[in-house]
N, C-alpha and C positions, 0 to 999 in steps of 0.2 A: 503494499500499500504505498500510496506517494505521500510523505506528510516532509511539511517546514515546518525547525524546529528551531534551540537555541544552539549556534553553529551552521544552519544553513547559509550556503550565498548564492547573490548571485541575479540575474533578473525579476527573476519572481517575488525572490523578494523586498525588492524596489519597487515592484508593484502592491505587493501587502503592505508596503509601509507608507506607501501613498494615499491609499486607501484608507489605512487607519487615520492617513495625518488628516484628510481630506474632515475625515470624523470626530473628529477634534482628543481622539481619543494617545495618536502620537506623537510626541513633541522632538521627536531628536532627530540626529541627520539621514537622507534620504542616501545609504549608503550601501544598502543590498547585503548588510551582514544584520544575521541574524541575530542581537545580542539580547541582554534582559531588559532594557527597552520596550524592543518590536516583541518581546513575550509578554512582557507587564500588562499591554496595548491590546495585544492578544485575549487576555484572559478577561479587561474588561469587555470586550466586543464579545467575545464566548456568554458571559455574565448578563451581557445587556438583552442579548439575544436569545436566552435561554438553551446555551448548547453546554457540554461536558465542557467543564472547566481545568483544560491541563496545559493552557500556553501556545497548543502547537494547532498549525494550519494542515489539517488534514480533510479529505472530503469534503464533511458536513462544514465545516468552516469556511472555506473558500469559496462552497456553494454560497453559504448566507453571505457572504461580504461583496461576490462579481456573479452571484447569479448563473454561474456556468459551472463542469465539471471542471476539477484540478487535474494543472498539465503534468506532463513532468516536465525538468531543468529543463530549457531548451539549449544550454552548450551542451548536452549528452545527442543533439543530432546534428553535433559540426562534427566533421573530421576530424581525425589523429590530429593532424598535423594543427589544428587549430587548439585541442582540450590542451598537444602538450605545449604550444607555445604558450596559450594562457597560464599552466602553469609554472612554466620557467617566468611569465612576465611577472606573477604573484612575486616570484621571489626574487626580480627583479625591479618592483618596484612598490611593494609594498602594496600594492590594491590589488582586491579579487578581479574576477573577468565580471563586467567587461570594462571595469575604469582600471585594469594595465592595460590596455591599449589606449592607453589615453594618459602613461605615468609622463610626468613631465616635472624636471629639476634643473637648473640654474648652471651656474659656472662655477661651482663648490672644486669642483673636480679640474677646473681649465678648459674642457668641452664646450664654452659658451653657452648651449643649451640641447638638452639631451630631451628624447623622446619618443612613445612608443614603449610599444612590452619588452624589446631590448634596448633600449634607450638608446636606438641612432640621435647620431649629434653633428655636430657643424665641424668638432673639432678633429675629426676623424675624415670628415666631408662623406657623411654615409646617411645622415636626415635627406640631406635636399634630393635625392634620387627618388623617394620614397612623394615627397609632394608631387616633384614634377611628374611622375606619373597620375599622380590623381589630379593636377592639371590636364594632364592629356585627356584622361580618359571622362574626368565628369569638370569638366572647367566651368557649368555653371554652378554645381555644388559648394565648388570651392569658393567662388566667387562671392556667393551667398554665405558661407563663414566667414568670411572675413571680411568683406563688407566693401565699406570707403577705405580698407587696410588693406584690400586684395592687392592693385600696383604694386604698393608697397613690398607685398611681401615677393611678390614674382622678380622686382628689382632686386631684391636683396641674394635673390637665388642665382643671379645672372651675376651677383659679384667674385671675385677671389677668396680662397676660405678665410684670410685675414682678415678681410673686412665684413666677411658673416659674422666672423667672432667677436668685432669692434661691435655690431650690429645688438648680435646677440646679447652683449655685454650692458649695451646700451639701455635696454628694456627690463631690467631686473635691479632690484633696491641691495643693501646691500648683506644681505642673508641667503643670496640670490632667490628671489621669487621673484617670477614675471611678472610685469606692474597690466593692469586691466587696463586696454580691452585685449591684451597679444594673451595672456592667460584663459581667460576665456574662449577665447579664438581657439586656442593648441587643443583643450580640453573639450571643447564641441567638434573639430574634426577625430580626436581620437574617438569619439564614442560610436560616428558613425560606422554600421557595417561596409561598405565600400572601400574605407578605409583601413579598417580591421583586415579586407578580404587582402589589402594591399602588402599588408603586414607581413601575412603567411604567406604570400607570396616572396615577398622579398627573402623569410625566412627558410623557402624552400628547400633551397642548396643543403642549409642544413643540416634540415629533416632528412633529407634524402640519405645524407650521409651516416644520420643517428640508427637509419634503418639499415642502411649496412653493415654499422657497426656490431647493434645488435645481432644481426644472423653471423656475423661473423664470430661469436661469441656465443652461439647456439640458443641465443634466446627466443622466444616468440612472443612475446604478451605486449600488450599496451603498453602494461607500465613498464615493460623493459626500452620499449623505443621511447618514452617519455623522460626514463631516465640518462640514455645516452645522448638523447636529446640535449639536455640540464646539461651534462658534462661537454658537448660540444660545444655551447653558450660560454659555461662559466670556466670551461678546465681547458678547451682547442681542442682534447681528443683526451686519449690512452696512450703514453710514452711505448715503445717496444718492450724496455723494460721492464716495463710493471706489466704490460700482457702478457708475458713470461709468468709470472709470478700468480698473477689470476689462474693462469691455468694450469699451475703447479695446483693450486686450490679447490680447483674444480675435480683435477684428479683423486683428491681426498675426502669429495663429498661421497655421499651413502647415496646410490644409484637404485638402491632400491626406493627412497623415496618418491610419493606421490606426486606424478608432475607439474603439480603447482606448486608445493612445500619441496623441489629441487631448483622451480625457474626463481623464487624466493631468497635460495639459499647463497645459487649464481649473484642474485644482485644485490644482496647484502658483500657478497665477495668483495663483487664489484665495489659498490661503494665504500668497503673500508679500504682497499689496497688504490683506491684512486685520489682519496682525501691524504691516506699517509704521504700521497707524492707530492702534495703539495706545496709549497710556501709557507713556513710556519705559521706564520699571523692568523692564516686561509685556513687551517685545516680543519679547526672546528668547525669552521662556517661549510665548507665543502663538506665532511662529513653528517652534517645535521640532514644539511638541503638531498644529499646523495640517498642516506637510510629511508630518510619520510619518505621517498618513493620507491625505494626498495620494499620497506615494509607496508608501503600502504595507505599509513598516519604520522603525524607528528607534528612537531612543533618548531617553525623557524621564522625567525625574527618576531619570536613573540606572538604568530600568526597560526594557529591551531590548522591543519591541511588534513582534508580525509581526501583522498585521489579518488572513487569510486563515487560516492558525495556529489562530492563539489565541480569533480570536471567530466565526470562519467569515464575517467580512467580505471580500468578493470585488470584483473589477472585475470584476460582472456585471450585467446589468438588475435593477430592482426589480421590474418587471413584464416574462418574460423572454413574446416573441414565440409 
């Protein structure tokens, strides 16, 4: 049974929060994160409607709130490439999907402005190609988003890198937070499905490499591909020496384990060994991220993550028989 409860995340939670806000029951942020405030508002709604008061939005509460049957989370219908990018985007931006696609930071790291699930930026020249592609495919939509500043945006995209960096630094304060209206413009752009599709397309080579890497290690699950994608993004890959150690560890695993249990044990090995090979200051972060993916749940950067519930990333074959 589909139930949205404390810890649920995503578009459906945003819809719940907005409905409760309109009823004057929810006073918190519309952030897509089903926390205590949302739970409290749901209980008040249930009590007012004579429903079971449990703070969870199941079929009956959803029907009372919206007059329709409860849907499964929309992210479940997205491609594995989208879901993998959204997971890594959560780690990279600290934002839940779909907000991770609108992750926005200023020049704290010398990159001028970083944007999107993988924090493409001006400093490395990785961000302009995405915006230019958006302009090629959807010029009217991009113009609508940036309004009277659309022309300025196009001028910036034609500048050399140092000039782009100077411009990016000119539209943010000393805390590296972008001024309005630019902050709102970029956030709106990142929330558009058209621009999210461009982000997925831009990350497609990394995703293809991750899929090959999973297959090279005889890993077959969606979760394994997501693990390898996060490794490609955060760590660049698996060095040959680390690969040798991983395969040695694989050889010592109990081959009589059920396939699902063996898959998890293999992913744990990959998580441990890739983290150990990281720079000392990053070992703990890499280990926490990778082990969370391998085990299907965990806490990363203070955020509880459940791959199946939040992203539809299951311990299921990428290519079912």
